[in-house]
C-alpha positions in Angstrom: 35.5 -63.5 -34.3 38.6 -64.7 -35.8 40.6 -62.5 -38.1 41.4 -64.0 -41.4 44.4 -62.5 -43.2 45.2 -63.6 -46.7 48.8 -63.0 -47.5 49.3 -63.0 -51.3 52.9 -63.7 -52.0 54.7 -63.2 -55.3 55.7 -66.3 -57.0 59.5 -66.6 -56.9 61.4 -67.2 -60.1 62.9 -70.6 -60.2 60.0 -72.4 -58.4 57.8 -74.9 -60.2 55.5 -73.5 -62.8 51.8 -73.1 -62.1 49.8 -71.5 -59.4 51.6 -71.8 -56.0 50.0 -74.0 -53.4 48.0 -72.2 -50.6 48.7 -73.4 -47.1 46.2 -72.9 -44.3 47.9 -71.7 -41.2 46.5 -72.1 -37.7 48.2 -69.5 -35.6 47.9 -68.1 -32.1 48.9 -64.9 -30.4 52.3 -65.0 -28.7 53.4 -61.4 -28.4 56.0 -60.1 -29.0 57.0 -63.0 -31.2 53.9 -63.2 -33.4 50.8 -61.0 -33.2 47.5 -61.0 -34.9 47.4 -57.3 -35.6 49.6 -54.3 -35.9 52.2 -52.9 -38.3 55.0 -54.9 -36.6 53.7 -58.5 -36.5 56.8 -60.0 -34.7 60.0 -61.4 -36.0 58.7 -65.0 -36.0 55.8 -64.0 -38.2 58.1 -62.1 -40.6 60.7 -64.9 -40.9 58.1 -67.6 -41.6 56.2 -65.5 -44.1 59.4 -64.6 -45.9 60.6 -68.2 -46.1 57.3 -69.5 -47.4 57.2 -66.7 -49.9 60.7 -67.6 -51.2 59.6 -71.2 -51.4 56.7 -70.2 -53.7 53.7 -70.7 -51.3 50.7 -68.6 -50.3 49.7 -68.5 -46.7 46.2 -68.1 -45.4 46.4 -67.1 -41.7 43.7 -67.6 -39.2 44.2 -67.0 -35.4 42.7 -69.3 -32.8 43.1 -70.0 -29.1 46.3 -72.0 -28.7 44.9 -75.5 -28.0 42.3 -75.2 -30.8 44.9 -74.1 -33.2 47.0 -77.2 -32.4 44.0 -79.6 -32.6 43.0 -78.2 -36.0 46.5 -79.0 -37.4 46.6 -82.4 -35.7 43.2 -83.3 -37.3 44.3 -82.1 -40.7 41.8 -79.3 -41.0 44.6 -76.8 -41.2 48.1 -77.4 -42.7 50.6 -75.8 -40.3 50.8 -74.6 -36.8 52.6 -71.4 -35.7 54.3 -71.1 -33.3 55.3 -74.5 -31.8 57.9 -76.2 -29.7 59.2 -79.5 -31.1 57.9 -82.3 -28.8 58.6 -86.0 -29.1 55.1 -86.7 -27.7 53.6 -85.0 -30.7 55.5 -87.0 -33.3 52.5 -89.2 -34.2 50.5 -86.2 -35.5 53.0 -83.5 -36.3 56.3 -83.1 -37.9 58.6 -80.1 -37.3 60.7 -77.7 -39.2 64.3 -76.8 -38.5 64.5 -74.5 -35.4 64.0 -70.8 -35.5 65.2 -68.2 -33.0 63.3 -68.8 -29.8 62.4 -67.5 -26.4 64.6 -67.1 -23.2 63.1 -68.4 -20.0 64.8 -67.2 -16.8 64.8 -65.5 -13.4 63.6 -62.0 -13.0 64.3 -60.1 -9.8 64.7 -56.6 -8.4 68.1 -55.1 -9.2 70.2 -55.7 -6.1 67.7 -58.2 -4.8 68.3 -61.8 -3.9 69.4 -64.0 -6.7 68.0 -67.5 -7.3 69.8 -70.2 -5.4 69.0 -72.4 -8.4 66.8 -74.7 -6.4 63.9 -76.0 -8.3 61.0 -73.6 -7.7 57.5 -74.7 -7.3 54.5 -73.4 -9.3 52.5 -71.0 -7.4 55.5 -69.8 -5.3 57.0 -71.1 -2.2 57.5 -69.2 1.0 59.8 -70.1 3.9 62.6 -68.9 6.1 65.8 -68.8 4.2 64.2 -69.8 0.9 63.6 -67.8 -2.2 59.9 -67.2 -3.0 59.3 -68.1 -6.7 56.5 -67.4 -9.1 55.9 -69.0 -12.6 54.7 -67.4 -15.7 55.3 -70.1 -18.3 52.5 -72.5 -19.1 52.9 -75.4 -21.6 49.7 -77.3 -20.7 48.7 -79.6 -23.6 52.1 -78.9 -25.1 51.1 -75.5 -26.5 52.8 -72.3 -25.4 50.8 -70.1 -23.2 52.9 -67.1 -22.3 50.3 -64.9 -20.5 51.2 -61.3 -20.3 48.5 -60.8 -17.6 50.3 -63.5 -15.4 53.6 -61.7 -16.0 52.0 -58.4 -14.8 50.9 -60.1 -11.6 54.4 -61.6 -11.0 56.2 -58.3 -11.6 53.8 -56.5 -9.2 54.5 -59.2 -6.6 58.2 -58.7 -7.0 57.9 -55.0 -6.7 55.7 -55.4 -3.6 58.4 -57.8 -2.1 55.9 -60.7 -2.1 58.2 -62.6 -4.4 62.0 -62.7 -4.6 62.2 -64.2 -8.1 59.8 -64.9 -10.9 60.4 -67.3 -13.8 59.2 -65.7 -17.1 59.9 -65.2 -20.7 62.5 -62.4 -21.0 60.9 -60.5 -23.8 57.3 -60.9 -22.6 58.4 -59.4 -19.3 60.2 -56.5 -21.0 57.1 -55.8 -23.1 54.8 -55.8 -20.0 57.0 -53.3 -18.2 57.3 -51.0 -21.2 53.5 -51.0 -21.9 51.9 -51.6 -18.5 54.4 -50.9 -15.7 56.6 -48.2 -17.0 57.5 -47.0 -13.5 59.4 -50.3 -13.1 61.6 -49.9 -16.1 65.2 -50.0 -15.0 64.3 -51.5 -11.6 64.2 -55.2 -12.5 66.8 -57.5 -13.9 66.8 -60.6 -16.0 69.4 -63.0 -14.5 71.9 -64.2 -17.1 72.3 -66.8 -18.4 68.6 -67.9 -18.9 67.4 -71.1 -17.4 66.6 -72.4 -20.8 66.4 -71.3 -24.4 63.5 -72.7 -26.3 63.6 -72.7 -30.1 60.4 -72.2 -32.1 59.4 -74.5 -35.0 56.7 -74.6 -37.6 54.6 -77.7 -37.1 53.2 -79.6 -40.1 50.1 -81.9 -40.0 50.8 -85.5 -40.9 47.2 -85.9 -41.9 47.8 -83.8 -45.1 49.2 -85.2 -48.3 52.4 -83.8 -49.6 53.5 -82.3 -46.3 57.0 -83.7 -46.5 57.7 -81.7 -49.6 56.3 -78.6 -48.1 58.5 -79.1 -45.0 61.6 -79.7 -47.1 60.8 -76.6 -49.2 60.4 -74.5 -46.1 63.7 -75.8 -44.5 65.6 -75.1 -47.7 64.1 -71.6 -47.9 64.9 -71.0 -44.2 68.5 -72.1 -44.8 68.9 -69.7 -47.7 67.4 -66.9 -45.7 70.0 -67.5 -43.0 72.8 -67.8 -45.5 71.9 -64.5 -47.2 71.9 -62.6 -43.9 68.2 -61.6 -44.3 67.2 -63.8 -41.4 69.6 -62.0 -39.1 68.5 -58.6 -40.4 64.9 -59.4 -39.4 66.1 -60.4 -35.9 68.2 -57.3 -35.6 65.3 -55.0 -36.7 63.3 -56.4 -33.8 66.2 -56.1 -31.5 66.9 -59.8 -30.8 70.6 -60.1 -30.8 73.5 -61.1 -28.6 75.7 -58.8 -26.6 78.8 -57.7 -28.4 81.7 -58.3 -26.0 84.5 -57.2 -28.4 85.9 -54.0 -26.8 86.6 -52.6 -30.3 83.0 -53.0 -31.6 80.3 -50.4 -31.0 76.6 -51.3 -31.1 74.4 -48.4 -32.2 70.7 -48.5 -32.4 69.0 -45.8 -34.5 65.9 -44.8 -36.4 65.5 -45.8 -40.0 65.3 -42.4 -41.7 67.5 -40.7 -44.4 69.6 -38.6 -42.0 70.6 -41.7 -40.0 71.4 -43.7 -43.1 73.8 -40.9 -44.1 75.4 -41.1 -40.7 75.9 -44.8 -41.1 77.5 -44.3 -44.5 79.6 -41.4 -43.2 80.8 -43.5 -40.2 83.4 -45.1 -42.5 85.3 -41.9 -42.0 85.3 -42.5 -38.2 86.4 -46.1 -38.5 89.1 -45.2 -41.0 90.6 -42.9 -38.5 90.3 -45.5 -35.7 92.0 -48.7 -37.0 90.5 -51.9 -35.6 87.2 -50.3 -34.6 84.0 -51.8 -36.0 80.4 -50.6 -35.7 77.2 -52.8 -35.6 74.2 -50.8 -36.7 70.7 -51.7 -35.6 68.3 -49.7 -37.7 64.7 -49.8 -36.8 61.3 -48.2 -37.5 60.5 -45.5 -35.0 58.0 -47.4 -32.9 60.2 -50.5 -32.7 63.2 -48.3 -31.8 61.5 -46.8 -28.8 60.2 -50.1 -27.6 63.5 -51.9 -28.0 65.6 -49.3 -26.2 63.2 -49.3 -23.3 63.0 -53.1 -23.2 66.8 -53.2 -23.2 66.8 -50.8 -20.2 63.9 -52.7 -18.5 65.9 -55.9 -18.1 69.4 -54.4 -18.2 70.5 -56.5 -21.1 73.4 -54.2 -22.0 73.1 -54.9 -25.8 73.6 -51.3 -27.0 76.4 -48.8 -26.5 74.8 -45.9 -28.2 71.0 -45.0 -28.2 69.3 -42.7 -30.6 66.8 -40.9 -28.4 64.8 -37.7 -28.4 64.0 -34.7 -26.2 61.5 -36.6 -24.0 63.8 -39.6 -23.6 66.8 -37.6 -22.6 65.1 -36.0 -19.6 63.8 -39.3 -18.3 66.9 -41.3 -19.0 69.1 -38.7 -17.4 67.0 -38.5 -14.2 67.1 -42.3 -13.9 70.8 -42.5 -14.6 70.3 -44.7 -17.6 72.7 -42.7 -19.8 76.2 -41.3 -19.3 76.7 -37.5 -19.0 79.1 -35.7 -21.3 81.6 -33.9 -19.1 84.6 -33.4 -21.5 84.5 -32.2 -25.1 87.3 -32.2 -27.7 88.6 -28.8 -28.5 86.8 -28.5 -31.9 83.4 -29.6 -30.6 82.1 -26.2 -29.5 79.1 -27.1 -27.3 78.2 -23.4 -27.0 77.4 -23.4 -30.7 74.4 -25.6 -30.1 71.1 -23.7 -30.3 69.9 -22.6 -26.8 66.5 -24.4 -27.0 68.2 -27.6 -28.2 70.9 -27.3 -25.5 68.2 -27.0 -22.8 66.2 -30.0 -24.0 69.2 -32.3 -23.8 70.7 -31.2 -20.5 70.1 -31.8 -16.8 71.7 -29.7 -14.1 74.0 -28.0 -16.6 75.3 -31.3 -18.2 74.6 -32.7 -21.6 73.2 -36.2 -21.4 72.7 -36.6 -25.2 74.2 -34.6 -28.1 71.9 -33.4 -30.9 72.0 -35.0 -34.3 69.2 -33.0 -35.8 66.3 -30.8 -34.5 62.8 -30.2 -35.8 59.5 -28.6 -35.3 56.3 -29.0 -37.2 55.1 -27.0 -40.2 52.7 -27.2 -43.2 53.9 -28.3 -46.6 51.7 -27.8 -49.6 51.8 -28.0 -53.4 52.0 -24.5 -54.9 51.2 -25.7 -58.4 47.9 -27.3 -57.2 47.1 -24.1 -55.3 47.8 -22.0 -58.4 45.6 -24.1 -60.6 42.7 -23.8 -58.2 43.3 -20.1 -57.5 43.9 -20.8 -53.8 46.1 -19.1 -51.2 47.6 -20.6 -48.1 47.5 -18.3 -45.1 50.8 -17.6 -43.4 49.3 -18.8 -40.0 46.5 -21.2 -41.1 43.8 -22.5 -38.8 42.8 -26.2 -39.0 39.4 -25.1 -40.3 41.1 -23.3 -43.1 43.3 -26.3 -43.8 40.2 -28.5 -44.0 38.5 -26.1 -46.4 41.6 -26.1 -48.7 41.9 -29.9 -48.5 38.3 -30.2 -49.6 38.9 -28.2 -52.7 42.2 -29.9 -53.6 41.1 -33.5 -53.0 41.1 -35.3 -56.3 41.0 -39.1 -55.9 40.6 -39.6 -59.7 44.1 -38.2 -60.1 45.4 -40.0 -57.0 45.8 -36.7 -55.1 44.7 -36.7 -51.5 43.6 -33.3 -50.1 45.7 -33.9 -47.0 48.1 -36.4 -45.5 48.5 -36.7 -41.8 50.1 -39.2 -39.4 47.7 -42.1 -38.6 50.0 -44.9 -37.6 49.7 -45.8 -33.9 52.5 -44.6 -31.6 53.3 -41.9 -29.1 55.9 -40.5 -31.6 53.6 -41.0 -34.6 49.8 -40.1 -34.6 50.0 -38.9 -31.0 52.7 -36.3 -31.8 50.3 -34.6 -34.3 47.1 -35.2 -32.4 48.5 -33.6 -29.2 49.4 -30.4 -31.0 45.7 -30.2 -32.0 44.4 -31.0 -28.6 46.7 -28.5 -26.8 45.9 -25.8 -29.4 42.2 -26.4 -28.7 42.7 -25.9 -25.0 42.8 -29.6 -24.0 45.4 -31.2 -21.8 46.5 -34.6 -20.7 46.1 -34.0 -16.9 44.7 -31.5 -14.5 46.8 -30.2 -11.6 46.2 -33.3 -9.6 47.4 -35.7 -12.4 43.8 -36.8 -13.1 43.4 -37.5 -16.8 41.1 -35.3 -18.8 41.1 -37.3 -22.0 37.3 -37.7 -22.0 36.8 -33.9 -21.9 34.9 -31.9 -24.6 38.1 -30.4 -26.0 39.5 -33.9 -26.7 36.2 -35.1 -28.2 35.8 -32.1 -30.5 39.4 -32.3 -31.6 39.5 -36.0 -32.2 36.3 -35.9 -34.2 37.7 -33.2 -36.4 40.9 -35.1 -37.0 39.1 -38.4 -37.8 36.6 -36.7 -40.1 39.4 -34.7 -41.9 41.4 -37.9 -42.7 38.4 -40.0 -43.6 37.1 -37.3 -45.9 40.2 -36.1 -47.7 43.1 -38.3 -46.6 44.6 -41.5 -48.1 43.0 -44.9 -47.6 43.9 -46.9 -44.4 45.5 -43.9 -42.6 46.3 -46.2 -39.7 49.2 -47.6 -41.8 50.7 -44.1 -42.5 53.3 -42.5 -40.2 56.1 -40.0 -41.0 58.0 -42.2 -43.4 54.9 -43.3 -45.4 53.5 -39.8 -45.7 56.9 -38.5 -46.7 56.9 -40.9 -49.6 53.3 -40.0 -50.6 54.0 -36.3 -50.6 57.3 -36.6 -52.5 55.5 -38.7 -55.1 52.9 -36.0 -55.6 50.0 -37.8 -54.0 49.2 -35.2 -51.3 48.2 -31.6 -51.7 48.8 -30.6 -48.0 50.9 -32.3 -45.4 51.5 -31.2 -41.8 54.6 -32.8 -40.3 58.2 -32.4 -39.3 60.4 -29.7 -40.7 63.2 -32.2 -41.2 61.3 -33.6 -44.2 62.1 -30.4 -46.1 65.6 -31.4 -47.1 64.2 -34.6 -48.7 61.3 -32.8 -50.4 63.5 -30.1 -52.0 66.0 -32.6 -53.3 65.3 -33.2 -57.0 67.1 -36.5 -56.8 64.6 -37.8 -54.3 61.3 -35.9 -54.7 59.3 -35.7 -57.9 57.7 -32.4 -56.8 60.9 -30.7 -55.6 60.1 -27.5 -57.6 56.5 -27.3 -56.4 56.9 -27.5 -52.6 55.9 -24.5 -50.5 55.6 -24.3 -46.7 54.2 -22.2 -43.8 53.6 -22.5 -40.1 51.8 -25.4 -38.4 48.0 -24.9 -38.2 46.2 -23.8 -35.0 42.9 -24.9 -33.5 42.3 -22.0 -31.0 45.6 -21.0 -29.6 49.1 -20.7 -31.0 50.4 -22.1 -27.8 50.9 -25.9 -28.1 50.1 -25.8 -31.9 53.5 -27.1 -32.9 55.9 -29.8 -31.7 59.6 -29.5 -31.1 61.9 -32.5 -31.2 65.5 -33.5 -31.3 67.0 -36.8 -32.4 70.1 -37.2 -30.3 72.8 -39.7 -29.5 73.4 -40.9 -26.0 75.7 -43.4 -24.4 74.2 -46.2 -22.3 75.2 -46.4 -18.7 75.6 -50.2 -19.0 78.1 -49.8 -22.0 81.5 -51.2 -21.3 83.0 -49.0 -24.0 81.8 -45.6 -22.8 85.0 -43.6 -23.8 84.9 -44.9 -27.4 81.1 -44.4 -27.5 81.4 -40.8 -26.4 84.1 -40.2 -28.9 81.8 -41.4 -31.7 78.9 -39.4 -30.5 81.0 -36.2 -30.5 82.2 -37.0 -34.0 78.7 -37.6 -35.4 77.3 -34.3 -33.9 80.3 -32.0 -34.5 80.7 -29.0 -36.9 83.3 -31.2 -38.7 80.5 -33.8 -39.4 78.2 -31.1 -40.8 81.0 -29.8 -43.0 81.8 -33.3 -44.3 78.1 -34.0 -45.2 77.9 -30.6 -47.0 81.0 -31.5 -49.0 80.1 -35.1 -49.9 76.3 -35.0 -50.0 75.4 -31.4 -50.6 74.0 -28.7 -48.2 70.4 -30.1 -48.5 71.5 -33.2 -46.7 73.1 -31.4 -43.7 71.3 -32.4 -40.4 69.3 -29.3 -39.5 68.2 -27.5 -36.4 71.1 -28.0 -33.9 74.0 -25.6 -34.4 74.1 -21.9 -35.1 77.2 -22.4 -37.3 75.2 -24.7 -39.6 73.2 -21.6 -40.8 75.9 -20.3 -43.0 75.2 -18.2 -46.1 75.9 -21.2 -48.3 73.5 -23.4 -46.4 70.7 -20.7 -46.4 71.2 -20.4 -50.2 71.0 -24.1 -50.8 68.2 -24.8 -48.4 65.6 -22.0 -48.7 63.5 -23.4 -45.8 66.5 -23.3 -43.3 66.0 -19.9 -41.8 62.2 -20.5 -41.5 62.9 -23.7 -39.6 65.4 -22.2 -37.2 63.1 -19.3 -36.4 60.1 -21.6 -35.9 62.1 -23.8 -33.5 63.3 -20.9 -31.5 59.8 -19.3 -31.4 58.0 -22.4 -29.9 55.2 -21.3 -27.5 54.5 -24.0 -24.8 51.1 -24.6 -23.4 51.9 -23.4 -19.9 51.5 -19.8 -21.1 47.7 -20.3 -21.3 47.3 -23.2 -18.8 49.7 -22.3 -15.9 48.2 -25.0 -13.6 49.0 -28.0 -15.8 51.5 -30.3 -14.0 53.8 -30.7 -17.0 55.8 -28.4 -19.2 53.2 -28.0 -22.0 55.0 -29.8 -24.8 53.2 -32.5 -26.7 54.9 -35.1 -24.6 55.1 -35.3 -20.8 58.4 -35.8 -19.1 57.4 -38.7 -16.9 58.3 -42.4 -17.3 54.7 -43.3 -17.9 54.3 -41.3 -21.0 55.3 -43.9 -23.7 52.7 -46.3 -22.2 49.9 -43.7 -22.0 50.9 -42.3 -25.4 50.8 -45.7 -27.0 47.5 -46.4 -25.4 46.0 -43.3 -27.0 47.7 -44.0 -30.4 46.4 -47.5 -30.5 42.8 -46.6 -29.7 42.8 -43.8 -32.2 44.2 -46.1 -34.9 41.3 -48.5 -34.0 38.8 -45.8 -35.0 40.1 -45.9 -38.6 39.9 -49.7 -38.5 36.2 -49.5 -37.6 36.7 -51.2 -34.2 35.7 -48.3 -31.9 34.0 -44.9 -32.1 35.7 -41.6 -31.1 33.9 -41.7 -27.7 34.9 -45.3 -27.1 38.5 -44.6 -28.0 38.7 -41.7 -25.5 36.9 -43.6 -22.8 39.3 -46.6 -23.2 42.3 -44.3 -23.1 41.1 -42.5 -20.0 40.7 -45.9 -18.3 44.1 -47.1 -19.4 45.8 -43.9 -18.3 44.2 -43.9 -14.9 45.2 -47.5 -14.4 48.8 -46.9 -15.4 49.1 -43.8 -13.2 47.5 -45.6 -10.2 50.1 -48.4 -10.4 52.8 -45.8 -10.6 51.8 -44.3 -7.3 50.1 -41.0 -8.5 46.8 -41.9 -6.6 45.8 -43.6 -3.4 42.6 -45.3 -2.5 40.7 -48.0 -4.3 42.5 -49.6 -7.2 40.7 -49.0 -10.5 39.5 -52.1 -12.4 42.0 -53.6 -14.9 42.2 -51.8 -18.2 40.7 -53.7 -21.1 44.1 -54.8 -22.3 44.8 -56.5 -19.0 41.5 -58.5 -18.9 
């Protein structure tokens, strides 16, 4: 069944009067450039939609198999084809837009392995003494682009098994495959620069439709204006498609798009003012995109970023794999001993810091004390999830646009999985048994997931699969949630009268439990690390020390107020002035230091007992779970099906990472 998506676009002032024309789009999946589903639809999708919006058009999208999509446009049944390569042989039936940022096709090999001798490889691979053995992923049969991720998986496996020396593939498709399907190979392969070819994308217009030349001209003008305004480049940057900055005086920093990091970007003018000639390129991304882009950068060793924004999980993995540079020298005013012990431990390996903390957090329960008072309700100090559900039922008031509860539902190992795993662990469930066999289809998981799904469906906002941390923060701050269980770092925003409409009505307590306190809360640090591939390590480390120093904290307090100080990292932050300005501060510090890991009640689990697991495969298995759980709310799968599919995916990923021997499990559904 094809998914029809109607994108209603606001008519832009200055366009011709009257209702805007609707264009029928024949599109096909070419991930990661354009995808049919998901919160991030790809940069190609976003740029094209934005340009047509600005030109005053509506777009009606329908996705098809590639060849059918092309035939529908050539016949005139649909107006435009996305994506397309411009081809002279198609000139009789199609006309093409100005080029858009395209794909990079090139050689992929093991790091340190044989490089291509640039001989023309043959499809299907060649084998012979003294010759490279090649494999192809790219397919342009019938002049449509078929960039098959399943073929890329096969080629990457063959390289890893030494059955191929070199594969020819799309750079970003290969990176996505490694991050999502072969995480144990991240950092072990290399994309050989420069690429063999760069192929620009185009929008193809049907010549069978009247008035298409005007539509084409309108689109090209809008595309030019988008490029001229800088918005085109901003979309590319948000998805991580940019060139390497070779200027030795320019730092490239990739970070998450939240309020604390935006303050850091603003405050960085202080750093550049004291370092004449230094410039900073900021790449600010939504949390899921950030994680994928950093890993894909490492996966193919593209060396784009000097400084990563990573967390507790990432630091442990990146340090063990030598993807980030250790901090061995500190300036005299940095005072690393001032960093909270639990934070210090989470960012260190063998006594060395590999990332420095920007802010720390755990989870807690926020609630509206005014709504509780009106209903005569009391929030327990240590609530259970059953008590939270009962309270949400009494506070749910859709007529007044107040949801009984708001929780993360957006797919992602750092989004819905972060919350869900505190519930599963607190209920006595676990990811794996002592032999690394997944237990995701167990009764504890089933009971917990059913509870979570029913709670959100009954008393949560509509379409919870669209709501992550940032979206729920907005809802709660606007007074549209009675209860919210999420990160402690949100407190500074919620208590700020300039940002939150309910700043005087916010109360808080500990995170809820299912059965045990152990595992019922998460801990996390957002930290800054220097890429091992950076050619500006000394300058990058100097910036990181500046941004995580007591001096930075003091400057934020002075210029922005104590509420905006990054919390949860340093003992010195918790001064009398800070505790007075931020009434939640002492509670947050104590909650972080009082974290109880799952290992206390399940000593035989093979991981530390946090909500995440410190193995390279975790982002892939976490994203699998997050995606299948999100599909429950979309009506695509049941709870039982989501757990079964995740169990299958996880076993498949772990098998290919070498955790099991014996018969290979069948391919996961996403690889079929």
